[in-house]
N, CA, C and O atoms as a GROMACS GRO file, in nm:
protein
  336
    1MET      N    1   4.423   8.016  10.630
    1MET     CA    2   4.562   7.990  10.750
    1MET      C    3   4.530   7.818  10.762
    1MET      O    4   4.421   7.766  10.785
    2ASP      N    5   4.658   7.751  10.740
    2ASP     CA    6   4.695   7.612  10.735
    2ASP      C    7   4.812   7.580  10.819
    2ASP      O    8   4.932   7.604  10.810
    3GLU      N    9   4.735   7.518  10.907
    3GLU     CA   10   4.861   7.458  10.993
    3GLU      C   11   4.947   7.417  10.930
    3GLU      O   12   5.045   7.468  10.986
    4ASN      N   13   5.004   7.325  10.807
    4ASN     CA   14   5.074   7.300  10.772
    4ASN      C   15   5.232   7.417  10.719
    4ASN      O   16   5.355   7.408  10.722
    5LEU      N   17   5.125   7.520  10.673
    5LEU     CA   18   5.190   7.618  10.633
    5LEU      C   19   5.257   7.654  10.763
    5LEU      O   20   5.380   7.650  10.760
    6ILE      N   21   5.192   7.694  10.891
    6ILE     CA   22   5.292   7.728  10.964
    6ILE      C   23   5.390   7.638  10.997
    6ILE      O   24   5.497   7.699  10.994
    7LYS      N   25   5.405   7.524  11.026
    7LYS     CA   26   5.498   7.390  11.052
    7LYS      C   27   5.595   7.409  10.964
    7LYS      O   28   5.716   7.412  10.988
    8SER      N   29   5.527   7.425  10.829
    8SER     CA   30   5.670   7.401  10.692
    8SER      C   31   5.786   7.536  10.752
    8SER      O   32   5.907   7.518  10.772
    9ARG      N   33   5.708   7.676  10.775
    9ARG     CA   34   5.794   7.786  10.789
    9ARG      C   35   5.879   7.772  10.924
    9ARG      O   36   6.000   7.795  10.928
   10LEU      N   37   5.808   7.737  11.021
   10LEU     CA   38   5.925   7.632  11.159
   10LEU      C   39   6.018   7.576  11.093
   10LEU      O   40   6.123   7.631  11.061
   11GLN      N   41   5.980   7.446  11.065
   11GLN     CA   42   6.071   7.353  10.982
   11GLN      C   43   6.155   7.379  10.928
   11GLN      O   44   6.250   7.304  10.947
   12THR      N   45   6.180   7.508  10.818
   12THR     CA   46   6.247   7.583  10.720
   12THR      C   47   6.339   7.678  10.817
   12THR      O   48   6.457   7.682  10.782
   13GLY      N   49   6.308   7.746  10.920
   13GLY     CA   50   6.371   7.812  11.025
   13GLY      C   51   6.467   7.732  11.130
   13GLY      O   52   6.571   7.760  11.189
   14PHE      N   53   6.389   7.630  11.124
   14PHE     CA   54   6.484   7.556  11.251
   14PHE      C   55   6.455   7.400  11.199
   14PHE      O   56   6.367   7.321  11.234
   15PRO      N   57   6.578   7.384  11.088
   15PRO     CA   58   6.546   7.232  11.019
   15PRO      C   59   6.606   7.102  11.166
   15PRO      O   60   6.591   6.984  11.133
   16ASP      N   61   6.639   7.113  11.243
   16ASP     CA   62   6.665   7.016  11.310
   16ASP      C   63   6.518   7.026  11.420
   16ASP      O   64   6.531   6.981  11.534
   17ALA      N   65   6.412   7.072  11.389
   17ALA     CA   66   6.314   7.078  11.498
   17ALA      C   67   6.208   6.982  11.473
   17ALA      O   68   6.173   6.920  11.372
   18GLU      N   69   6.160   6.989  11.610
   18GLU     CA   70   6.033   6.895  11.661
   18GLU      C   71   5.928   7.009  11.638
   18GLU      O   72   5.936   7.107  11.712
   19VAL      N   73   5.815   7.005  11.528
   19VAL     CA   74   5.738   7.154  11.554
   19VAL      C   75   5.584   7.045  11.565
   19VAL      O   76   5.538   6.953  11.498
   20HIS      N   77   5.544   7.118  11.687
   20HIS     CA   78   5.394   7.105  11.691
   20HIS      C   79   5.314   7.221  11.669
   20HIS      O   80   5.349   7.326  11.722
   21VAL      N   81   5.194   7.215  11.585
   21VAL     CA   82   5.078   7.319  11.583
   21VAL      C   83   4.968   7.293  11.593
   21VAL      O   84   4.922   7.190  11.543
   22ASP      N   85   4.901   7.369  11.653
   22ASP     CA   86   4.764   7.391  11.699
   22ASP      C   87   4.675   7.481  11.637
   22ASP      O   88   4.680   7.584  11.705
   23LEU      N   89   4.595   7.497  11.544
   23LEU     CA   90   4.523   7.612  11.490
   23LEU      C   91   4.402   7.628  11.537
   23LEU      O   92   4.334   7.525  11.531
   24MET      N   93   4.341   7.734  11.588
   24MET     CA   94   4.215   7.735  11.602
   24MET      C   95   4.163   7.867  11.568
   24MET      O   96   4.130   7.934  11.666
   25GLY      N   97   4.143   7.931  11.435
   25GLY     CA   98   4.097   8.011  11.350
   25GLY      C   99   4.219   8.076  11.292
   25GLY      O  100   4.288   8.034  11.198
   26ASN      N  101   4.236   8.205  11.376
   26ASN     CA  102   4.394   8.266  11.313
   26ASN      C  103   4.482   8.286  11.416
   26ASN      O  104   4.566   8.375  11.412
   27LYS      N  105   4.470   8.213  11.504
   27LYS     CA  106   4.534   8.185  11.682
   27LYS      C  107   4.607   8.037  11.659
   27LYS      O  108   4.572   7.929  11.611
   28ALA      N  109   4.684   8.073  11.698
   28ALA     CA  110   4.827   7.942  11.667
   28ALA      C  111   4.857   7.907  11.813
   28ALA      O  112   4.841   7.975  11.915
   29GLN      N  113   4.899   7.799  11.799
   29GLN     CA  114   4.936   7.766  11.952
   29GLN      C  115   5.092   7.620  11.923
   29GLN      O  116   5.083   7.498  11.908
   30VAL      N  117   5.201   7.702  11.927
   30VAL     CA  118   5.302   7.606  11.867
   30VAL      C  119   5.405   7.567  11.987
   30VAL      O  120   5.425   7.633  12.089
   31VAL      N  121   5.457   7.458  11.954
   31VAL     CA  122   5.562   7.395  12.033
   31VAL      C  123   5.672   7.369  11.924
   31VAL      O  124   5.649   7.310  11.819
   32VAL      N  125   5.816   7.429  11.968
   32VAL     CA  126   5.925   7.435  11.898
   32VAL      C  127   6.016   7.356  11.975
   32VAL      O  128   6.045   7.395  12.088
   33VAL      N  129   6.073   7.233  11.923
   33VAL     CA  130   6.202   7.186  12.017
   33VAL      C  131   6.306   7.173  11.951
   33VAL      O  132   6.311   7.084  11.867
   34SER      N  133   6.412   7.254  11.970
   34SER     CA  134   6.505   7.283  11.895
   34SER      C  135   6.669   7.300  11.932
   34SER      O  136   6.673   7.421  11.957
   35ASP      N  137   6.796   7.253  11.949
   35ASP     CA  138   6.897   7.283  11.990
   35ASP      C  139   6.926   7.406  11.994
   35ASP      O  140   6.990   7.460  12.085
   36ALA      N  141   6.862   7.484  11.852
   36ALA     CA  142   6.921   7.606  11.838
   36ALA      C  143   6.873   7.690  11.956
   36ALA      O  144   6.906   7.808  11.968
   37PHE      N  145   6.787   7.620  12.052
   37PHE     CA  146   6.748   7.732  12.156
   37PHE      C  147   6.876   7.742  12.318
   37PHE      O  148   6.881   7.824  12.409
   38ALA      N  149   6.966   7.608  12.287
   38ALA     CA  150   7.006   7.624  12.407
   38ALA      C  151   7.099   7.745  12.441
   38ALA      O  152   7.185   7.784  12.363
   39GLY      N  153   7.081   7.787  12.534
   39GLY     CA  154   7.164   7.879  12.594
   39GLY      C  155   7.109   8.008  12.592
   39GLY      O  156   7.161   8.099  12.656
   40LYS      N  157   6.991   8.029  12.510
   40LYS     CA  158   6.878   8.142  12.467
   40LYS      C  159   6.798   8.163  12.639
   40LYS      O  160   6.767   8.082  12.726
   41ARG      N  161   6.786   8.318  12.629
   41ARG     CA  162   6.676   8.343  12.744
   41ARG      C  163   6.527   8.316  12.628
   41ARG      O  164   6.522   8.286  12.509
   42VAL      N  165   6.426   8.341  12.728
   42VAL     CA  166   6.326   8.291  12.680
   42VAL      C  167   6.269   8.405  12.592
   42VAL      O  168   6.167   8.384  12.525
   43VAL      N  169   6.326   8.514  12.590
   43VAL     CA  170   6.233   8.630  12.479
   43VAL      C  171   6.323   8.608  12.338
   43VAL      O  172   6.271   8.631  12.229
   44GLN      N  173   6.469   8.561  12.349
   44GLN     CA  174   6.536   8.518  12.266
   44GLN      C  175   6.499   8.417  12.188
   44GLN      O  176   6.514   8.436  12.068
   45LYS      N  177   6.455   8.320  12.220
   45LYS     CA  178   6.386   8.199  12.168
   45LYS      C  179   6.222   8.234  12.085
   45LYS      O  180   6.178   8.174  11.987
   46GLN      N  181   6.169   8.325  12.145
   46GLN     CA  182   6.050   8.347  12.100
   46GLN      C  183   6.081   8.490  11.961
   46GLN      O  184   6.007   8.483  11.863
   47GLN      N  185   6.156   8.572  11.964
   47GLN     CA  186   6.197   8.641  11.901
   47GLN      C  187   6.192   8.544  11.758
   47GLN      O  188   6.121   8.558  11.658
   48MET      N  189   6.317   8.421  11.797
   48MET     CA  190   6.336   8.343  11.680
   48MET      C  191   6.234   8.258  11.601
   48MET      O  192   6.253   8.189  11.501
   49VAL      N  193   6.127   8.280  11.667
   49VAL     CA  194   5.974   8.212  11.653
   49VAL      C  195   5.943   8.323  11.541
   49VAL      O  196   5.959   8.321  11.419
   50TYR      N  197   5.900   8.403  11.614
   50TYR     CA  198   5.871   8.507  11.545
   50TYR      C  199   5.924   8.558  11.425
   50TYR      O  200   5.851   8.617  11.346
   51GLN      N  201   6.066   8.540  11.399
   51GLN     CA  202   6.104   8.563  11.303
   51GLN      C  203   6.054   8.478  11.163
   51GLN      O  204   6.085   8.496  11.045
   52GLN      N  205   6.002   8.420  11.201
   52GLN     CA  206   5.981   8.283  11.092
   52GLN      C  207   5.807   8.317  11.031
   52GLN      O  208   5.767   8.259  10.931
   53LEU      N  209   5.719   8.414  11.106
   53LEU     CA  210   5.636   8.404  11.114
   53LEU      C  211   5.553   8.554  11.082
   53LEU      O  212   5.436   8.591  11.070
   54ASN      N  213   5.684   8.614  11.076
   54ASN     CA  214   5.611   8.791  11.090
   54ASN      C  215   5.538   8.827  10.994
   54ASN      O  216   5.449   8.909  11.012
   55ASP      N  217   5.566   8.763  10.855
   55ASP     CA  218   5.465   8.805  10.755
   55ASP      C  219   5.341   8.747  10.751
   55ASP      O  220   5.265   8.791  10.665
   56LEU      N  221   5.299   8.655  10.828
   56LEU     CA  222   5.206   8.650  10.862
   56LEU      C  223   5.093   8.702  10.975
   56LEU      O  224   4.970   8.702  10.981
   57LEU      N  225   5.194   8.744  11.053
   57LEU     CA  226   5.152   8.837  11.157
   57LEU      C  227   5.090   8.963  11.102
   57LEU      O  228   4.974   9.004  11.108
   58ALA      N  229   5.203   9.014  11.045
   58ALA     CA  230   5.176   9.118  10.966
   58ALA      C  231   5.047   9.144  10.926
   58ALA      O  232   4.968   9.222  10.979
   59SER      N  233   5.025   9.060  10.806
   59SER     CA  234   4.954   9.081  10.729
   59SER      C  235   4.765   9.055  10.776
   59SER      O  236   4.654   9.069  10.724
   60GLY      N  237   4.823   9.010  10.903
   60GLY     CA  238   4.647   8.977  10.960
   60GLY      C  239   4.601   8.805  10.936
   60GLY      O  240   4.505   8.740  10.978
   61GLU      N  241   4.696   8.778  10.864
   61GLU     CA  242   4.632   8.615  10.829
   61GLU      C  243   4.652   8.536  10.919
   61GLU      O  244   4.588   8.430  10.916
   62LEU      N  245   4.770   8.569  11.056
   62LEU     CA  246   4.777   8.468  11.137
   62LEU      C  247   4.744   8.556  11.274
   62LEU      O  248   4.854   8.574  11.328
   63HIS      N  249   4.629   8.626  11.361
   63HIS     CA  250   4.652   8.671  11.435
   63HIS      C  251   4.740   8.690  11.602
   63HIS      O  252   4.766   8.793  11.663
   64ALA      N  253   4.764   8.558  11.633
   64ALA     CA  254   4.789   8.562  11.770
   64ALA      C  255   4.881   8.416  11.742
   64ALA      O  256   4.852   8.348  11.644
   65VAL      N  257   5.012   8.366  11.848
   65VAL     CA  258   5.065   8.270  11.837
   65VAL      C  259   5.128   8.278  12.019
   65VAL      O  260   5.197   8.362  12.078
   66SER      N  261   5.070   8.157  12.059
   66SER     CA  262   5.117   8.118  12.156
   66SER      C  263   5.202   7.995  12.171
   66SER      O  264   5.167   7.883  12.133
   67MET      N  265   5.323   8.025  12.231
   67MET     CA  266   5.427   7.913  12.186
   67MET      C  267   5.505   7.888  12.340
   67MET      O  268   5.506   7.942  12.450
   68GLN      N  269   5.577   7.757  12.267
   68GLN     CA  270   5.652   7.632  12.410
   68GLN      C  271   5.798   7.698  12.312
   68GLN      O  272   5.789   7.706  12.190
   69THR      N  273   5.893   7.729  12.369
   69THR     CA  274   6.036   7.709  12.285
   69THR      C  275   6.114   7.624  12.357
   69THR      O  276   6.150   7.680  12.460
   70LEU      N  277   6.158   7.508  12.348
   70LEU     CA  278   6.233   7.421  12.428
   70LEU      C  279   6.393   7.365  12.337
   70LEU      O  280   6.417   7.368  12.216
   71THR      N  281   6.455   7.331  12.419
   71THR     CA  282   6.544   7.237  12.404
   71THR      C  283   6.505   7.082  12.386
   71THR      O  284   6.405   7.039  12.443
   72PRO      N  285   6.574   7.011  12.317
   72PRO     CA  286   6.529   6.851  12.342
   72PRO      C  287   6.545   6.829  12.505
   72PRO      O  288   6.451   6.805  12.581
   73ASP      N  289   6.683   6.843  12.543
   73ASP     CA  290   6.641   6.839  12.740
   73ASP      C  291   6.559   6.892  12.783
   73ASP      O  292   6.488   6.798  12.819
   74GLU      N  293   6.494   7.002  12.817
   74GLU     CA  294   6.367   7.097  12.817
   74GLU      C  295   6.275   6.992  12.823
   74GLU      O  296   6.244   6.946  12.933
   75TRP      N  297   6.203   6.926  12.669
   75TRP     CA  298   6.132   6.862  12.629
   75TRP      C  299   6.135   6.740  12.658
   75TRP      O  300   6.026   6.687  12.633
   76ALA      N  301   6.204   6.676  12.697
   76ALA     CA  302   6.209   6.557  12.757
   76ALA      C  303   6.217   6.554  12.921
   76ALA      O  304   6.225   6.447  12.981
   77GLN      N  305   6.216   6.646  12.968
   77GLN     CA  306   6.196   6.684  13.125
   77GLN      C  307   6.056   6.682  13.118
   77GLN      O  308   5.991   6.600  13.182
   78LYS      N  309   5.989   6.791  13.023
   78LYS     CA  310   5.858   6.853  13.029
   78LYS      C  311   5.757   6.687  13.026
   78LYS      O  312   5.657   6.668  13.095
   79LYS      N  313   5.805   6.608  12.951
   79LYS     CA  314   5.722   6.496  12.905
   79LYS      C  315   5.737   6.378  13.007
   79LYS      O  316   5.655   6.291  13.035
   80LYS      N  317   5.852   6.398  13.052
   80LYS     CA  318   5.879   6.287  13.185
   80LYS      C  319   5.806   6.315  13.298
   80LYS      O  320   5.800   6.231  13.388
   81PHE      N  321   5.742   6.432  13.309
   81PHE     CA  322   5.671   6.464  13.457
   81PHE      C  323   5.542   6.520  13.374
   81PHE      O  324   5.474   6.597  13.440
   82GLY      N  325   5.508   6.502  13.279
   82GLY     CA  326   5.349   6.501  13.222
   82GLY      C  327   5.297   6.605  13.201
   82GLY      O  328   5.174   6.610  13.196
   83PHE      N  329   5.390   6.741  13.177
   83PHE     CA  330   5.368   6.882  13.173
   83PHE      C  331   5.332   6.972  13.035
   83PHE      O  332   5.318   7.092  13.013
   84LEU      N  333   5.323   6.815  12.929
   84LEU     CA  334   5.276   6.855  12.817
   84LEU      C  335   5.168   6.729  12.763
   84LEU      O  336   5.108   6.741  12.656
   0.00000   0.00000   0.00000
């Protein structure tokens, strides 16, 4: 498993996104910042991300994904207050 593969998948699904990936074995921690998340509930945002990674999860190549899904405004607020 390669961080670049996960990042590429997410950037394909969210072309306007800022994507950060940290891979630890077969577990990934991702941050996806996109306008596509505007007006969506947390579960909807997570489903959008999982949609891009489902085959990797189903094959076991990727075991788990921890994620933060944010709009650019939410990202700016978190960075402003040092939450990220």
